[in-house]
N, CA, C and O atoms as a GROMACS GRO file, in nm:
protein
  252
    1MET      N    1  14.868  17.552  24.181
    1MET     CA    2  14.744  17.475  24.189
    1MET      C    3  14.636  17.558  24.258
    1MET      O    4  14.653  17.602  24.372
    2THR      N    5  14.526  17.578  24.189
    2THR     CA    6  14.420  17.663  24.243
    2THR      C    7  14.321  17.583  24.327
    2THR      O    8  14.319  17.460  24.324
    3VAL      N    9  14.239  17.655  24.401
    3VAL     CA   10  14.138  17.590  24.485
    3VAL      C   11  14.035  17.519  24.398
    3VAL      O   12  13.994  17.407  24.428
    4GLY      N   13  13.994  17.587  24.290
    4GLY     CA   14  13.896  17.528  24.199
    4GLY      C   15  13.945  17.397  24.139
    4GLY      O   16  13.868  17.302  24.123
    5HIS      N   17  14.073  17.393  24.107
    5HIS     CA   18  14.131  17.273  24.048
    5HIS      C   19  14.124  17.156  24.145
    5HIS      O   20  14.089  17.045  24.106
    6THR      N   21  14.158  17.181  24.271
    6THR     CA   22  14.154  17.073  24.371
    6THR      C   23  14.011  17.025  24.394
    6THR      O   24  13.987  16.906  24.414
    7ILE      N   25  13.915  17.119  24.392
    7ILE     CA   26  13.774  17.082  24.411
    7ILE      C   27  13.729  16.992  24.296
    7ILE      O   28  13.663  16.890  24.318
    8VAL      N   29  13.765  17.031  24.174
    8VAL     CA   30  13.728  16.951  24.056
    8VAL      C   31  13.790  16.813  24.065
    8VAL      O   32  13.726  16.712  24.036
    9GLU      N   33  13.918  16.810  24.105
    9GLU     CA   34  13.989  16.683  24.115
    9GLU      C   35  13.923  16.594  24.220
    9GLU      O   36  13.901  16.475  24.197
   10ALA      N   37  13.892  16.652  24.336
   10ALA     CA   38  13.831  16.575  24.445
   10ALA      C   39  13.694  16.522  24.403
   10ALA      O   40  13.661  16.406  24.430
   11SER      N   41  13.615  16.606  24.336
   11SER     CA   42  13.481  16.563  24.294
   11SER      C   43  13.492  16.454  24.189
   11SER      O   44  13.408  16.364  24.184
   12TYR      N   45  13.595  16.461  24.104
   12TYR     CA   46  13.614  16.358  24.002
   12TYR      C   47  13.645  16.224  24.067
   12TYR      O   48  13.588  16.121  24.031
   13VAL      N   49  13.735  16.226  24.164
   13VAL     CA   50  13.774  16.103  24.234
   13VAL      C   51  13.654  16.048  24.310
   13VAL      O   52  13.629  15.927  24.310
   14PHE      N   53  13.579  16.138  24.377
   14PHE     CA   54  13.461  16.098  24.453
   14PHE      C   55  13.356  16.036  24.361
   14PHE      O   56  13.298  15.933  24.392
   15GLY      N   57  13.333  16.102  24.246
   15GLY     CA   58  13.237  16.052  24.148
   15GLY      C   59  13.277  15.916  24.095
   15GLY      O   60  13.193  15.829  24.074
   16LEU      N   61  13.407  15.899  24.072
   16LEU     CA   62  13.459  15.772  24.022
   16LEU      C   63  13.435  15.662  24.125
   16LEU      O   64  13.399  15.550  24.089
   17ASP      N   65  13.455  15.696  24.252
   17ASP     CA   66  13.434  15.599  24.360
   17ASP      C   67  13.287  15.555  24.364
   17ASP      O   68  13.258  15.436  24.376
   18ILE      N   69  13.197  15.651  24.353
   18ILE     CA   70  13.054  15.620  24.352
   18ILE      C   71  13.020  15.533  24.233
   18ILE      O   72  12.943  15.437  24.244
   19ARG      N   73  13.078  15.567  24.117
   19ARG     CA   74  13.053  15.489  23.996
   19ARG      C   75  13.099  15.345  24.012
   19ARG      O   76  13.030  15.252  23.971
   20LEU      N   77  13.216  15.326  24.072
   20LEU     CA   78  13.268  15.191  24.092
   20LEU      C   79  13.175  15.111  24.184
   20LEU      O   80  13.149  14.994  24.159
   21GLN      N   81  13.126  15.176  24.289
   21GLN     CA   82  13.034  15.109  24.381
   21GLN      C   83  12.905  15.071  24.309
   21GLN      O   84  12.850  14.963  24.331
   22LEU      N   85  12.857  15.162  24.222
   22LEU     CA   86  12.736  15.133  24.144
   22LEU      C   87  12.758  15.014  24.053
   22LEU      O   88  12.671  14.927  24.041
   23TYR      N   89  12.874  15.010  23.988
   23TYR     CA   90  12.904  14.899  23.898
   23TYR      C   91  12.907  14.766  23.973
   23TYR      O   92  12.859  14.665  23.922
   24HIS      N   93  12.964  14.766  24.094
   24HIS     CA   94  12.968  14.644  24.174
   24HIS      C   95  12.826  14.598  24.208
   24HIS      O   96  12.796  14.478  24.202
   25MET      N   97  12.739  14.693  24.243
   25MET     CA   98  12.600  14.660  24.273
   25MET      C   99  12.530  14.603  24.150
   25MET      O  100  12.455  14.506  24.159
   26LEU      N  101  12.556  14.666  24.034
   26LEU     CA  102  12.491  14.622  23.910
   26LEU      C  103  12.536  14.483  23.870
   26LEU      O  104  12.457  14.404  23.818
   27LEU      N  105  12.663  14.453  23.894
   27LEU     CA  106  12.714  14.321  23.858
   27LEU      C  107  12.651  14.213  23.945
   27LEU      O  108  12.637  14.099  23.902
   28ARG      N  109  12.613  14.250  24.067
   28ARG     CA  110  12.554  14.151  24.159
   28ARG      C  111  12.413  14.110  24.118
   28ARG      O  112  12.380  13.991  24.118
   29SER      N  113  12.329  14.208  24.084
   29SER     CA  114  12.190  14.173  24.053
   29SER      C  115  12.146  14.225  23.916
   29SER      O  116  12.167  14.341  23.884
   30PRO      N  117  12.084  14.138  23.838
   30PRO     CA  118  12.037  14.177  23.704
   30PRO      C  119  11.918  14.272  23.707
   30PRO      O  120  11.898  14.350  23.613
   31THR      N  121  11.839  14.268  23.814
   31THR     CA  122  11.724  14.359  23.823
   31THR      C  123  11.771  14.503  23.835
   31THR      O  124  11.716  14.593  23.771
   32LEU      N  125  11.874  14.526  23.918
   32LEU     CA  126  11.929  14.660  23.932
   32LEU      C  127  11.986  14.709  23.800
   32LEU      O  128  11.978  14.827  23.767
   33ARG      N  129  12.044  14.617  23.724
   33ARG     CA  130  12.102  14.654  23.594
   33ARG      C  131  11.994  14.706  23.501
   33ARG      O  132  12.014  14.805  23.430
   34ILE      N  133  11.878  14.639  23.501
   34ILE     CA  134  11.765  14.681  23.417
   34ILE      C  135  11.712  14.816  23.462
   34ILE      O  136  11.686  14.904  23.380
   35VAL      N  137  11.697  14.833  23.594
   35VAL     CA  138  11.649  14.961  23.649
   35VAL      C  139  11.745  15.073  23.611
   35VAL      O  140  11.702  15.182  23.573
   36PHE      N  141  11.875  15.046  23.622
   36PHE     CA  142  11.978  15.144  23.590
   36PHE      C  143  11.969  15.185  23.442
   36PHE      O  144  11.977  15.303  23.408
   37LEU      N  145  11.952  15.086  23.355
   37LEU     CA  146  11.940  15.113  23.211
   37LEU      C  147  11.818  15.200  23.181
   37LEU      O  148  11.826  15.295  23.103
   38VAL      N  149  11.705  15.166  23.244
   38VAL     CA  150  11.583  15.243  23.223
   38VAL      C  151  11.600  15.386  23.271
   38VAL      O  152  11.558  15.480  23.204
   39LEU      N  153  11.663  15.402  23.388
   39LEU     CA  154  11.689  15.535  23.442
   39LEU      C  155  11.778  15.616  23.349
   39LEU      O  156  11.750  15.733  23.321
   40MET      N  157  11.885  15.554  23.300
   40MET     CA  158  11.977  15.624  23.211
   40MET      C  159  11.907  15.668  23.083
   40MET      O  160  11.925  15.780  23.037
   41ILE      N  161  11.826  15.579  23.026
   41ILE     CA  162  11.753  15.611  22.903
   41ILE      C  163  11.656  15.726  22.926
   41ILE      O  164  11.648  15.818  22.844
   42SER      N  165  11.583  15.722  23.038
   42SER     CA  166  11.487  15.829  23.066
   42SER      C  167  11.558  15.961  23.093
   42SER      O  168  11.507  16.067  23.054
   43LEU      N  169  11.674  15.957  23.159
   43LEU     CA  170  11.752  16.079  23.181
   43LEU      C  171  11.799  16.138  23.049
   43LEU      O  172  11.787  16.259  23.027
   44LEU      N  173  11.853  16.054  22.963
   44LEU     CA  174  11.900  16.100  22.832
   44LEU      C  175  11.786  16.158  22.750
   44LEU      O  176  11.802  16.259  22.681
   45GLU      N  177  11.670  16.095  22.758
   45GLU     CA  178  11.552  16.145  22.687
   45GLU      C  179  11.510  16.279  22.744
   45GLU      O  180  11.472  16.370  22.670
   46TYR      N  181  11.516  16.292  22.876
   46TYR     CA  182  11.474  16.415  22.943
   46TYR      C  183  11.558  16.533  22.897
   46TYR      O  184  11.507  16.643  22.876
   47PHE      N  185  11.689  16.509  22.882
   47PHE     CA  186  11.778  16.616  22.838
   47PHE      C  187  11.782  16.629  22.687
   47PHE      O  188  11.853  16.715  22.633
   48GLY      N  189  11.708  16.544  22.617
   48GLY     CA  190  11.699  16.556  22.472
   48GLY      C  191  11.819  16.502  22.397
   48GLY      O  192  11.834  16.528  22.278
   49ILE      N  193  11.905  16.428  22.466
   49ILE     CA  194  12.023  16.373  22.401
   49ILE      C  195  11.984  16.251  22.318
   49ILE      O  196  12.032  16.230  22.207
   50LEU      N  197  11.896  16.172  22.377
   50LEU     CA  198  11.853  16.049  22.310
   50LEU      C  199  11.704  16.059  22.284
   50LEU      O  200  11.626  16.093  22.374
   51THR      N  201  11.663  16.030  22.163
   51THR     CA  202  11.520  16.037  22.132
   51THR      C  203  11.469  15.901  22.087
   51THR      O  204  11.489  15.859  21.973
   52ILE      N  205  11.403  15.834  22.179
   52ILE     CA  206  11.339  15.706  22.149
   52ILE      C  207  11.189  15.727  22.166
   52ILE      O  208  11.146  15.777  22.269
   53PRO      N  209  11.109  15.690  22.067
   53PRO     CA  210  10.964  15.710  22.078
   53PRO      C  211  10.899  15.622  22.185
   53PRO      O  212  10.838  15.520  22.155
   54LEU      N  213  10.914  15.664  22.309
   54LEU     CA  214  10.850  15.593  22.420
   54LEU      C  215  10.729  15.673  22.467
   54LEU      O  216  10.721  15.793  22.444
   55ASP      N  217  10.636  15.605  22.531
   55ASP     CA  218  10.516  15.674  22.579
   55ASP      C  219  10.542  15.740  22.714
   55ASP      O  220  10.486  15.699  22.816
   56ILE      N  221  10.627  15.840  22.714
   56ILE     CA  222  10.658  15.910  22.838
   56ILE      C  223  10.544  16.004  22.874
   56ILE      O  224  10.522  16.032  22.992
   57THR      N  225  10.470  16.052  22.774
   57THR     CA  226  10.358  16.141  22.801
   57THR      C  227  10.251  16.071  22.884
   57THR      O  228  10.189  16.132  22.970
   58ILE      N  229  10.230  15.943  22.857
   58ILE     CA  230  10.132  15.864  22.934
   58ILE      C  231  10.180  15.851  23.078
   58ILE      O  232  10.102  15.865  23.172
   59LEU      N  233  10.311  15.826  23.095
   59LEU     CA  234  10.367  15.814  23.229
   59LEU      C  235  10.355  15.946  23.304
   59LEU      O  236  10.325  15.947  23.423
   60ARG      N  237  10.379  16.056  23.234
   60ARG     CA  238  10.370  16.188  23.298
   60ARG      C  239  10.226  16.221  23.335
   60ARG      O  240  10.201  16.286  23.437
   61ALA      N  241  10.132  16.176  23.253
   61ALA     CA  242   9.991  16.202  23.281
   61ALA      C  243   9.945  16.128  23.407
   61ALA      O  244   9.859  16.178  23.480
   62ARG      N  245  10.003  16.012  23.432
   62ARG     CA  246   9.965  15.933  23.549
   62ARG      C  247  10.017  15.995  23.678
   62ARG      O  248   9.952  15.984  23.782
   63ILE      N  249  10.133  16.059  23.672
   63ILE     CA  250  10.195  16.114  23.794
   63ILE      C  251  10.119  16.238  23.840
   63ILE      O  252  10.156  16.300  23.940
   0.00000   0.00000   0.00000
């Protein structure tokens, strides 16, 4: 078992823990769920994985 393998394993478990906590938060409040969805969509759009014709250029112009 290599050092890199243990680091990857630890980060996976840690990431899973964070994800579970996020899911619990999302289940509690519907507003957070909407915010989370919007964030995920904008992240996917940013990386070019998902292409939805949203007016992100207008949002970028305002910032």
